[in-house]
N, C-alpha and C positions, 0 to 999 in steps of 0.2 A: 503353498496354498494361500498364505497371507498375502504374498506378493501379487498373486492373481486377483484376489478380492480387491485390493487397493487399486490395482491397475484398472479394473472394471468400474470401480467407483469414480475414478477420475474421468474415464471415458463417458460414463453416464452423465457427469456434471457438464461436460462439453456438449453432449448431444441434447441435454435438456435445455440449455441456454439457446442453442441453435433452433430447437423446436419452438421455444417461446417467441422467437422473432417472427414466426408466421402465425402465431395465435393471438396477437394483439388486436383487439376490436377498436374500430374508429367510429365514433357516433356522429361525426360530422363530415362534411366534404373537405375540411381543412386538415392538413397534416402538419403538426408542429414538431420541428426538430430542434433540440437544444445543442449548443456547443459551448462548453466552458473549459477552462484550463488555468494553469498557473505555471510560472517559471520562477525559480528561486536560486539564489546564490548563497552558499554557506561556507563557513570556515572548516567544517568537518561533515562529510556526507554520512548520514545515518540511514540505515536500511528500514524497510517495512517491519523487520524484526529488529528492534532497537539495539540489541546486544551486538549486532554486526555493524561496523562502521568502516569507512574508507581511510580514516585518519589523515585525510588531505582535503583541501578546499574542493568543492564540487558544485555542479549545476544540476538541478533537477527540473524536469518538465513533465507535468501531468496534464492530461486532457480527457474530456468526456464528450462523446458524440452519440446521440441516440434520440429515441422517442420517449413516450410516457413511461414505459417500464424497462425497456431493454437499452443497454448502452455499451459502447466500445470505449475502454478506458486505458490508453497506453500510459506507461510510467517509465520514463527514460532518464538515466542518470549518467553523467560524465564527470571526470575530473576536470579541473580548470586547464589542465594541459591538453585537453581534447581527447583523452583516452576514454573509451567506453567503460563503464563500471557494471551497469545492469540494465536490462530492458525487459519490462513485463508487459504483456499484451493481454489485458483483461477483457473478458466478456461478462457483464453483470446483468442480473435481472431482479426487479423488485417484486418479490412474491406477495408480500402483504404491504399495502399502503393505507394505513388508517390514521385517525386523528391522534391516537395515543401509541398504538403498537405498529411497528414496521419491521420488515425482515427482507434482507437482500441475500442472494446467493451469487457466486461468481466462480470463474475458472480462468486460468491463464497458462500460457506458455511463457516461461522465463528463460532469459539468456543472461548468464553471469560471465564476466570477462576477467581473466587473471593473466598477469604478465609472468612468464616463466623463462629461465635461461635456456638457450639452445646452442649446442656445440656443432660447428660446421668446419670441417677440415682443420681441427685444432684450435679454431677461434671461437670465442663465446659471444653470442649476441642474445637478444631477447625476442620473444615471440608472444603474441596474445592468444591464449587458449580460451575457447568458448565452451561453456558447460551449460547443458540444457536441463530444465526442470519443468515438470507439470504440477500444477497446484489447483486446489479448490478451496472455497471459503463459504462460510455462512455467518450472517451478522444480524441477529435479532436485537431489537432495542425498544425501550419503552420511555415515552416522554412524560416526565412528572409534571413539568410546567412548560410554558412556551420556550424557555431558554435552558432547561435542565433535562437531561436524559441519561439513562443508564442502559448498559447493554453487555452482551457477551459476544466476543469475536473468536471464531475458530478457523485456522488455516492449516491445511495439510499439503505438504509438498513432497514430491518424489523425484530424486535425481536420476537422469536417464543415462549419464555417461560415467565411465570409470573415474574414480577419484572424487565423485560427488557424494553428498550426504544422501543416503538411501531414503530415509523416512524422517521428515520434520513435522512435529506437532507444536503448534503455537496457539495458546488459548489465553485470552485476555478478559479481565473484568474491568470495565471502563465506565467512567462518568464524564459527561460533556457539559460544561457550562459555556453555552455558545455566545452569550452576550452579557458581559458584566459592565454595566454602565459606569463610566468615570464622571462624565459630564455630557452636555448635549452634543459634543463633537467626538469624543474619544471613548473607546471601549476596550475590554479585554476578553479573550477566549481562554479557557483553561480545560485541559483534558488529561487528568491523572489516570493511570492504569496500573493494575497489578497483573503480571502474566507468568504463565508456566511455559517453558520451552524444553522440548525434547529433541535431541539430534541423535538418531539411532539409539545407542545404549546410554548416552549421557543426557543429564537433565538439570534444570535449575529453575529458581523462582526469582523474579526481578520486579523492580518498580521503575516506571517511566512516566514522564509527564511533559506536556508541551504548553507553554504560555505564549499567547499571541497578543500583540497590541496593534490596534488599527484606528483609523479615523473615518468617520462617516463620509460616504461618497468618494472615498479615496481608494484606488486599486492596490496600493502598496501596504504591506503589513511587515512588522518586525516580530520575529519569534525566536524562542529558544527551547531546545529539547534536552532533557537529561535522562540518563539511564543508570540505575544502581543495582548491583548484585545484592540479593538478600541471602540466597544460598544456592550454590551450583557446583557441578562437577565438570562444566564446560569451560575450557580455557578461554580467557578473555579479560579485558580491563574491568576493574572494580567499579569505575565511574567514567561515564562518557557524557560529553555535552557538546552542543553547538549553538551557533547564533545564525539566523537566516534573514535575508531580505527577499520578499516575494511579491511578484506582480500577478494579479488575477484578473480574469475576464469572464463574462457570462453573457451569452446571446441566445435568442430564440429566433427561428426562421419558420415562416408560415408558407406552406405550399398549397395552392388552390387545387 
């Protein structure tokens, strides 16, 4: 019964986002489409759930293409050896866009890739196994000032294939300091989070944060993410960190 309810909730999230794409009103004859993205190189790939890491150097590509409220946001990650790690194909919708309070919802099909041994005629080789997930998210947040906001993020994921995690619940309490001025040229971004993670019957509480350094009008940033266990029954490393170099771009296109 619970499985059916969760399955229908995920389906509802996908249908709602698809419906919203047809319900956007345009008050002018001009249609503005945004396209933004970032490509980063890191010594250790860290997942959207920070307790999961590749433990190898990785490349991450994020993009966002859409209009005022609806967007398509692929998130693709590879090891530096060129082997795929994960691919998330997000559809996101801005439910509330206010001066102080904002809320987004989203859903994705996720593909996770794992290398496994394969025996053929007595010889052992390796093969890449693809595991599929469906997920939905909700992200309400409140802006205290222009550069400081607080929010709650919830992600539910359901594994579709044998050997996957059936039900994942990921809840974060987060604060975002989006522009900490160092001087007229340089700034910092700081995003500390406390989160709860449940993987089927196992659960834990963690702390994670990302510190980013950038220069005004420069598309490159340097960042570092850490993740620390507070208490958990989920197997994993007590402390995970990485350092990343990222190039970002952002463009708007106007169609008459």
